[in-house]
C-alpha positions in Angstrom: 72.8 -0.5 33.8 75.8 -1.1 36.1 78.2 -3.9 35.3 81.7 -4.6 36.5 83.2 -7.2 34.3 84.8 -10.1 36.2 82.9 -9.2 39.5 82.2 -12.2 41.7 78.9 -11.0 43.0 75.8 -8.9 42.3 74.1 -6.7 44.9 70.5 -6.1 46.0 69.8 -3.0 48.2 66.4 -2.9 49.9 65.5 0.8 50.2 61.7 0.7 50.6 59.8 0.7 53.9 57.9 3.4 55.6 60.5 4.4 58.3 57.7 4.6 60.9 60.2 5.2 63.8 61.6 8.2 61.9 58.2 9.7 61.6 57.9 8.7 57.9 61.1 10.5 56.9 63.0 9.5 53.8 65.4 7.3 55.6 67.7 6.3 52.7 68.1 10.1 52.0 69.1 11.0 55.6 72.6 12.3 55.6 75.4 10.9 57.8 78.8 12.4 57.3 77.6 14.5 54.4 76.3 11.5 52.4 72.9 10.0 52.1 72.6 6.6 53.8 71.8 4.9 50.5 75.0 6.4 48.9 77.1 5.1 51.8 75.7 1.6 51.2 76.1 1.8 47.4 79.8 2.8 47.9 80.3 -0.4 50.0 79.1 -2.6 47.2 80.8 -0.7 44.4 82.6 -3.9 43.4 79.3 -5.7 42.4 78.8 -6.7 38.8 75.2 -5.3 38.9 73.6 -3.3 41.7 69.9 -3.4 42.0 68.0 -1.0 44.3 64.5 -2.0 45.2 62.6 1.3 45.7 61.1 4.1 43.8 63.9 5.7 41.5 65.8 8.6 43.1 69.0 10.4 42.5 72.0 8.4 43.7 75.8 9.0 43.6 76.3 5.8 41.6 74.3 4.3 38.7 72.1 1.4 39.6 69.3 -0.8 38.3 65.9 0.0 39.8 63.2 -2.6 40.7 59.9 -2.6 42.6 58.3 -5.3 44.6 54.8 -6.5 43.9 52.7 -5.2 45.4 54.7 -2.0 46.4 55.3 -2.1 50.1 54.9 -5.8 50.1 57.7 -6.3 52.6 61.4 -7.4 52.5 60.9 -10.9 51.1 58.9 -9.6 48.2 61.5 -6.9 47.7 64.3 -9.4 47.7 62.5 -11.5 45.1 62.1 -8.4 42.9 65.8 -7.5 43.2 67.0 -11.1 42.7 65.2 -11.3 39.4 67.5 -8.6 38.0 70.7 -10.4 38.9 72.7 -13.1 37.2 75.8 -13.7 39.4 76.1 -16.9 41.4 76.5 -14.9 44.6 74.4 -11.9 45.7 75.1 -9.5 48.5 71.9 -8.3 50.2 72.0 -5.0 52.1 69.5 -2.6 53.6 69.8 1.1 52.8 70.2 2.2 56.4 73.7 0.9 57.2 76.1 3.9 57.9 79.2 1.8 58.7 79.1 -0.9 56.1 82.2 -0.7 53.9 83.8 -2.4 50.9 85.9 -4.6 53.2 82.7 -5.7 55.0 81.3 -6.9 51.7 84.6 -8.6 50.8 84.6 -10.4 54.1 81.1 -11.7 53.5 81.7 -12.9 50.0 85.0 -14.5 51.1 83.3 -16.3 54.0 80.6 -17.6 51.6 83.1 -18.8 49.1 85.2 -20.6 51.7 82.4 -22.1 53.8 80.3 -23.8 51.2 77.2 -22.6 53.1 74.1 -21.1 51.6 74.9 -17.7 53.0 77.3 -15.7 55.2 75.5 -13.3 57.5 76.8 -10.5 59.8 76.0 -10.6 63.5 75.3 -7.7 65.8 76.9 -7.1 69.2 74.4 -9.5 70.8 75.3 -12.2 68.3 72.0 -12.0 66.4 72.0 -12.6 62.7 71.4 -9.7 60.4 70.0 -11.2 57.2 70.1 -7.8 55.4 73.9 -7.6 55.8 74.8 -10.8 54.1 76.0 -12.6 51.1 74.0 -15.6 49.7 74.2 -18.2 46.9 71.7 -17.0 44.4 70.5 -20.5 43.7 69.7 -21.1 47.4 67.7 -17.9 47.6 65.7 -18.7 44.4 64.9 -22.2 45.7 63.8 -20.9 49.1 61.7 -18.1 47.6 60.0 -20.5 45.1 59.1 -22.9 48.0 57.6 -20.1 50.1 55.6 -18.7 47.1 54.2 -22.2 46.3 53.2 -22.8 49.9 51.4 -19.5 50.4 48.1 -20.6 49.0 48.2 -18.1 46.1 49.0 -15.2 48.4 52.5 -14.8 47.0 55.3 -13.3 49.1 53.6 -10.1 50.2 53.7 -9.6 53.9 56.0 -12.6 54.6 58.9 -11.9 56.9 62.4 -12.4 55.6 63.2 -14.8 58.4 60.8 -17.3 56.8 63.4 -17.6 54.1 66.7 -17.5 55.9 65.5 -20.0 58.5 65.6 -22.6 55.7 69.3 -21.8 54.8 72.6 -23.1 56.1 74.4 -19.9 57.2 77.9 -19.1 58.4 78.3 -16.1 60.7 80.7 -13.2 60.4 81.0 -11.0 63.5 81.2 -7.2 62.8 79.1 -5.3 65.3 80.0 -1.9 63.9 79.0 -2.7 60.3 75.8 -4.3 61.5 74.6 -1.1 63.1 71.5 0.2 61.4 69.6 3.5 61.8 66.0 2.9 62.8 65.5 6.0 65.0 66.7 9.6 65.2 68.8 8.5 68.2 70.6 6.0 65.9 71.2 8.8 63.4 72.6 11.0 66.0 74.9 8.3 67.3 76.2 7.5 63.8 76.9 11.2 63.1 78.8 11.5 66.4 80.9 8.4 65.8 82.2 9.4 62.4 83.4 12.7 63.8 85.5 11.0 66.5 89.2 11.5 66.2 90.0 7.9 65.2 87.4 7.9 62.4 87.0 11.4 61.0 89.9 11.3 58.5 88.9 8.0 56.9 85.3 9.1 56.8 86.2 12.4 55.1 88.4 10.7 52.5 85.6 8.2 51.7 83.1 11.1 51.4 85.4 13.0 49.0 86.1 10.0 46.8 82.4 9.3 46.6 81.6 12.9 45.8 84.2 13.0 43.1 83.5 9.6 41.7 87.0 8.3 42.5 87.6 4.5 42.7 91.0 4.5 44.3 92.4 3.1 47.5 94.7 5.9 48.7 97.7 5.4 51.0 96.8 8.2 53.3 99.9 7.7 55.4 102.2 8.4 52.4 100.3 11.6 51.5 100.2 12.9 55.0 104.0 12.3 55.3 104.5 14.2 52.1 102.3 17.1 53.3 104.3 17.2 56.5 107.7 17.2 54.7 106.5 20.0 52.3 105.2 22.1 55.2 108.3 21.8 57.3 111.0 21.7 54.7 109.6 24.3 52.3 106.6 26.4 53.6 103.2 25.7 55.1 101.2 26.5 52.0 103.4 24.0 50.1 101.6 21.1 51.7 98.2 21.2 50.0 99.6 22.4 46.8 102.1 19.6 46.6 99.5 16.9 47.3 97.3 18.4 44.6 100.1 18.3 42.1 100.9 14.7 43.0 97.3 13.7 42.3 97.4 15.6 39.0 100.6 14.0 38.0 99.2 10.5 38.8 96.1 11.1 36.7 98.2 12.4 33.8 100.5 9.4 34.0 97.6 7.0 33.8 96.0 8.9 30.9 99.3 9.0 28.9 99.8 5.3 29.4 96.2 4.6 28.1 96.8 6.8 25.1 100.0 5.0 24.2 98.2 1.7 24.4 100.8 0.2 26.7 100.5 -1.3 30.1 98.3 1.1 32.2 99.7 1.9 35.6 97.1 1.6 38.3 95.9 4.8 39.9 97.2 3.8 43.4 100.6 2.9 42.0 100.8 6.2 40.1 100.0 8.2 43.2 102.6 6.3 45.2 105.2 6.9 42.5 104.5 10.7 42.3 104.4 11.0 46.1 107.9 9.3 46.3 109.3 11.8 43.8 107.8 14.8 45.6 109.0 13.6 49.0 112.6 13.2 47.7 112.4 16.7 46.3 111.2 18.1 49.6 114.1 16.3 51.4 116.6 17.8 48.9 115.1 21.2 49.4 115.3 21.0 53.1 118.9 19.6 53.2 120.3 22.2 50.7 120.8 25.0 53.3 122.3 22.6 55.8 124.8 21.1 53.4 126.0 24.2 51.6 126.0 26.7 54.5 129.4 28.3 55.3 131.2 27.0 58.3 130.3 28.9 61.5 133.0 31.4 62.6 134.4 31.6 66.1 133.0 34.5 68.1 135.6 37.3 68.7 137.2 37.4 72.2 135.3 39.4 74.7 136.6 42.9 75.4 137.6 43.8 78.9 135.2 46.2 80.5 136.5 49.7 81.2 137.2 50.6 84.8 134.3 52.2 86.6 134.5 55.9 87.1 133.5 57.7 90.3 130.7 60.0 89.4 130.5 61.7 92.7 131.8 65.2 93.3 131.9 68.1 91.0 131.0 67.8 87.3 133.7 68.0 84.7 134.5 71.4 83.1 133.2 72.3 79.7 136.6 71.2 78.3 135.9 67.7 79.6 138.8 67.7 82.2 138.7 64.6 84.4 138.4 64.8 88.2 141.5 64.8 90.2 142.8 61.8 92.2 140.9 61.8 95.5 144.3 61.5 97.3 145.4 64.8 95.8 142.4 66.5 97.4 143.5 66.0 101.0 144.1 69.1 103.1 147.7 70.4 102.8 149.9 70.1 106.1 149.9 73.1 108.3 152.9 75.4 107.6 155.8 75.3 110.1 156.1 78.4 112.4 159.6 79.7 112.8 160.7 80.2 116.4 161.0 83.8 117.6 164.5 85.2 117.7 166.2 84.4 120.9 163.7 81.6 121.7 164.8 78.0 121.8 162.4 75.4 120.7 163.1 73.5 123.9 162.5 76.5 126.1 160.1 75.8 128.7 
């Protein structure tokens, strides 16, 4: 049995049907983003007091109550009746098992709209504005009355084979627009489109975190921005490998804090608050670590004055001697003046 005390609704998930357009494949078990479609839907209604799945029992990521319609394969109305019999809450969320994008916030919106409107049900609409009765929240009493009326008017044939719209057409419904959450997977093209969408840049991180939480059985709303900032600070201020190790230690510290509080019997800090507190402490440490070198570094010293370059030497001419004597001044290498010739005796310099 699954039971969340204080929950405001129960859930019925219809997971039967032959999946004819998928060639008879096990549609609830088809994986999108690493998770079976049925597990994605069960994660969305994890806040239910009791979750009933109408289908043959199978392995699921979350514990559920199993039910079968009579006769098996009798259609969605008979399946809804079988699931409704196992619920007790005043409100019931009804979902098909082929909704890849339905989320917890989708369910909360539906339940909130039902509570505020006073209608018999709150139903999601697709991009064309059509009502999707298998993505909806209903008042249990309204469903029971409608089902009883249809069963009594069937001439003893029961509910088998009757379409679900025979029931919802009798109800006062309020509409909730959410074309993404209303997307269902009826064909392999739908499956391919769903798989492509969750890998888009704007969705992949949230999808991955949801998949990991579901795989590990974690019921925790994580502030991903805080953890990503912490990972960045650790990588830049300390070293790259510090990023994943730091976030792991933050998670461990948060879990330990919650466990210690529970053992002491005092007020138990919520998991999200414990993660945020540990992340703040680690971020402050990373900041101190990065600032340490800047604050305590010795003052920069002025660079020494530049030395004057030595005069260029003339490398032309003869090489220096073995003793390393320098070349003579080029001026001293000019030819000496011609020697003066003494006049012959008896000859005057002015003689003609």
